[in-house]
N, C-alpha and C positions, 0 to 999 in steps of 0.2 A: 504494500500500500504506500502511496506517495505521502499521505498525511495521516498520522495516527492520533486519535484522541488521547490515548495513553501509550506512548512509545514503549516498545519492548526493550527490556534490559536484561543483562546477565542475571541468572537465577540459579541457586542451588536447589535442586529438586529433592535430593536426598544426600546424606553425607558422602562426599566424593563423586556426586553426580551433578554435572553442571550443564546448563543450556546457555549458549551464547548466540543470540539472534544476529543474523546478517553478518556472520564472520567472514564469509567469502564475498568479495565485491563482484560486480557484474562481469568484469573481465576475467577474473579467476574462475567464475562459474562456467563461462564459455569455454575456457581452456580445459577444464576438467570434463565437461560434457564431450568435447572432441576426443579426449583420451578414452573416455568410456565407450564411445562409438567404435573406436579402433579395437579396443579390448573385446568388444562384443562379437567381432567378426571371427569366423572359423579360420583355422583350426583352434580348438580349445576355447570356443566362443560361448555366447549366451546359451544357456540350456535350462530345461525344466528339471527340477530336483525331485527325485522319487524317494519316498520314505520306505523304511524296511517293511512297513505294514501294507505296502502297495498303493498308498496314496501319493498325491503330487502336491507340491507347493505351488500356490498361485503366483507368487513372485518368482520371476526367472533370474538366473544367477550366472556370473562369470567370476573366476578366481584368479588371483595373481600371487606369485611366489610359491605357494603350495595350494593344491586343490582340496577343497573341503567337500566331503560327502557325508551323509548321516551314518556314523558319527565319528569321523576320523579324518586324517589328512593324507594325501598322497602326492607324488610328483607328476603323475599323469592323470588325465580325466578318466578315471577308472569307470565311472558310471555314464560316460558319454562317448566321444569319438576316440578315446584312448591316446590323444596327443599329449605331449609334454605341456604342463601348465605354463602360461605366459609369465615372464619375469616380473618381479616387483621393482619398479623404478626407484632410484635413489631420491629423486625429487619428491616422490610421494611419501617416502619415509621422513624427509625433512619437514614436509607439511604436517605430518602426524606429530612430530616432536614439538613443532611450534604451536599446534593446537593444544597440546597438554600444558605447555608453558602459559598460554593465554587463559585457559579455562581453570586449571588447578593451580592457582597462584600460590607460590611458596612451597610447592612440592619438589622433591628431587627430580632431576632430568629423567625422562623416560628412556628405557633401552631402545635400541634401534628397531623400528617397525620393519617387518619383513613379509607380511601377508596382508591381503585385502580380499574382502568379499563385496562384490558389486551386485546389488539387487535392483531389478527393474520391476516397478509396480504399474500396471495399467489401472483403470478406474475401478475394476472389480477385485483387484488383488488384495490380499490380507497377509498378515504374519501372526501366527499364534504365539502365545506367551512361551518363552524359552529362555535358556541361559546359554551364554557363550562359554562353555566349559570344556571344550576339546583341546584347548591350548595348554602348554606346560608352563606358562608365564602368567603372573598376576599383574602385568603392566596394564595401565588403563586402556580401555577400548575407545577409539575415536570414531565418531559417526558424522558424516557430512551428507547434507540433503541438497538435491537439485530438482527443479521442476515443481510438480504439484505439491501442495501442502498435504499433511497427513496428521492424524491423531496418533501420537506416540505414547504408548502406555508403559510407564516405568513402575515396576513393582518392588517386591522384597525378595530376599534370597531363600526364603523358606517354602513359599507356595506360589502357584500361578494365580491365585485369587487375591483378594484384598488383604492388606492395604496396597493401593497403587495410586499413581498420579498420572492424569492425562495431560500431555503437553502438545501444543500445536507446533509442528516443525515445518518451516517454510523453506523455499529455495535459498541457499546460502547459509542456512543455520548450521551450527556446530553443537553436538552433544557429546560429552566425554563422561565416562563412568569408570571409576577405579576404587581402590581401597576397599572399604567394607561393602561397597555397592558393586564391586567387580562381577560378582556372580548373581546379581539381581535378575529376576525374570523380567522380560520386556517383550513388547510386540507392537504390531500396527493393526488396530481393528478397523481403520477407515482411511481411505484416500479421498481427497476432494478433487474430482476431475475438473480440469480447466482453470485451476486456481494458480498455476505457475505463471511466472513473468512471460508475457507474450514474446518479448524480444529474445528470450533464450531459445525458443524454437523447439521445446521438448514437450511432447504430449505424454503425460505420465510422470512418474516419480522415479528418480534414481537415488539410491542410498549407497554410499561408499563407506564401508566399515574397515578400519585399519586396526590390526592386532599385532602383537608380538607372539610368535609361535612358541618359542622356548624349546623347539625341537632341534 
């Protein structure tokens, strides 16, 4: 929005979990979108994730550095075309470290980020409550949003249910969670189609999640 009655500001949603609105400027959003479009192309491109129970995730995904599949990591797209996973670029790791410095003020520098999961949501896609628990590192998770706004539900580390807090994430927003909130359940119950900035040229929502594998 060009003019907000109550401008959004940095907010701690839970201990160690911080939302920083409009962290990426318009130019950086365009650069990141172009990178995502390149990563989405085959081989090792955007795919539909299938769960062990036979279901499918409605958000489609591409991985960098290591390939995530339920519920482990591999160096090839073992549940797709079998190609080697695309490399994790150094500039993306530096972006992750800067995100942690900006969001979690006063915390020690984060280790080097080495993996990313890029999820694409169309207007009907959702993400159930889950924990990012397949890594061997407790470094903070960095989440960047592009395109359509969504409801991001951030919960607790004990249960998928309440208590949780719903946060609106818009294009350019940063969300970082670490410390006691590193294993909190979180999900995306709703995407708002057509709410992204028109000048970005993205129909849908992209979420770029940076992690330290510890592997």
